[in-house]
C-alpha positions as CSV (number, residue, x, y, z in Angstrom):
1,X,2.1,-23.1,102.1
2,X,2.5,-24.7,98.7
3,X,1.6,-28.4,98.9
4,X,-0.1,-28.0,102.3
5,X,-3.0,-30.5,101.8
6,X,-4.2,-30.2,105.4
7,X,-4.6,-26.4,105.1
8,X,-6.4,-26.8,101.7
9,X,-8.7,-29.4,103.2
10,X,-9.5,-27.2,106.2
11,X,-10.3,-24.2,103.9
12,X,-12.5,-26.3,101.7
13,X,-14.3,-27.8,104.7
14,X,-15.0,-24.2,105.8
15,X,-16.3,-23.3,102.3
16,X,-18.5,-26.4,102.3
17,X,-20.0,-25.5,105.6
18,X,-20.8,-22.0,104.3
19,X,-22.0,-23.2,100.9
20,X,-23.0,-26.9,101.0
21,X,-24.4,-26.8,97.5
22,X,-21.1,-25.5,95.9
23,X,-20.3,-28.2,93.4
24,X,-16.8,-26.9,92.6
25,X,-15.9,-26.8,96.3
26,X,-17.0,-30.5,96.6
27,X,-15.0,-31.4,93.6
28,X,-11.9,-29.6,94.9
29,X,-12.3,-31.2,98.3
30,X,-12.3,-34.6,96.7
31,X,-9.3,-33.7,94.6
32,X,-7.4,-32.7,97.8
33,X,-8.4,-36.0,99.4
34,X,-7.3,-37.9,96.3
35,X,-3.9,-36.3,95.9
36,X,-3.3,-36.8,99.6
37,X,-3.7,-40.5,99.2
38,X,-7.3,-40.9,100.3
39,X,-9.0,-41.9,97.1
40,X,-11.5,-44.0,99.0
41,X,-12.4,-40.9,101.0
42,X,-12.8,-38.8,97.9
43,X,-15.1,-41.4,96.3
44,X,-17.2,-41.7,99.4
45,X,-17.5,-37.9,99.7
46,X,-18.6,-37.6,96.0
47,X,-21.1,-40.4,96.3
48,X,-22.6,-38.6,99.3
49,X,-22.8,-35.4,97.3
50,X,-24.5,-37.2,94.4
51,X,-27.4,-38.1,96.7
52,X,-28.2,-34.4,96.9
53,X,-27.0,-33.4,93.4
54,X,-27.6,-36.4,91.2
55,X,-27.6,-34.4,88.0
56,X,-24.2,-32.6,88.6
57,X,-21.8,-32.9,85.7
58,X,-19.1,-31.4,87.9
59,X,-19.5,-34.1,90.6
60,X,-19.7,-37.0,88.1
61,X,-16.5,-35.7,86.5
62,X,-14.8,-35.5,89.9
63,X,-15.9,-39.0,90.7
64,X,-14.5,-40.2,87.4
65,X,-11.2,-38.6,88.4
66,X,-11.3,-40.1,91.9
67,X,-12.0,-43.6,90.5
68,X,-9.1,-43.2,88.0
69,X,-6.8,-42.2,90.9
70,X,-7.9,-45.3,92.7
71,X,-7.1,-47.3,89.5
72,X,-10.7,-48.4,89.2
73,X,-11.0,-47.8,85.5
74,X,-14.4,-49.3,84.8
75,X,-15.9,-47.1,87.6
76,X,-14.0,-44.1,86.2
77,X,-15.5,-44.8,82.8
78,X,-19.0,-45.1,84.2
79,X,-18.7,-41.8,86.1
80,X,-17.3,-40.0,83.1
81,X,-20.0,-41.5,80.8
82,X,-22.7,-40.3,83.2
83,X,-21.1,-36.8,83.2
84,X,-21.0,-36.9,79.4
85,X,-24.7,-37.9,79.2
86,X,-25.8,-35.1,81.5
87,X,-23.6,-32.4,80.0
88,X,-25.3,-29.9,77.7
89,X,-23.0,-28.8,74.9
90,X,-25.2,-25.7,74.2
91,X,-25.5,-24.7,77.8
92,X,-22.0,-25.4,79.1
93,X,-19.5,-26.4,76.4
94,X,-16.5,-26.5,78.8
95,X,-18.3,-29.0,81.0
96,X,-19.3,-31.1,78.0
97,X,-15.8,-31.1,76.6
98,X,-14.3,-32.0,80.0
99,X,-16.7,-34.9,80.4
100,X,-15.8,-36.1,76.8
101,X,-12.1,-35.8,77.5
102,X,-12.4,-37.7,80.8
103,X,-14.5,-40.4,79.1
104,X,-11.9,-40.6,76.3
105,X,-9.1,-41.0,78.8
106,X,-10.9,-43.7,80.7
107,X,-11.6,-45.6,77.5
108,X,-8.0,-45.3,76.3
109,X,-6.7,-46.4,79.6
110,X,-8.6,-49.6,79.2
111,X,-7.7,-50.0,75.5
112,X,-11.4,-49.5,74.6
113,X,-12.7,-47.6,71.6
114,X,-16.4,-47.3,71.3
């Protein structure tokens, strides 16, 4: 059903058991946790994933979003900055632009321009 976070969480948990390296499934799982009010759970999940996938732009971007949801803007900025540093504009332009946009949002939210 629309808005059924528990069902979405369950489906994503199944997907992650079947494909534990699926970066997008991890990011979506963290988003479901975050919008369900468990920003700390989302952050913990993503930090765990980063131990296996430290170069993942997708996971760093999701972590930036999770920190923003938790209102930890410096941590959000740091995660988006790492995603931006890792992103390859020639290899994956959408990921690069997403990281740049997230970093820009984090900076503007803190009234920072650098």
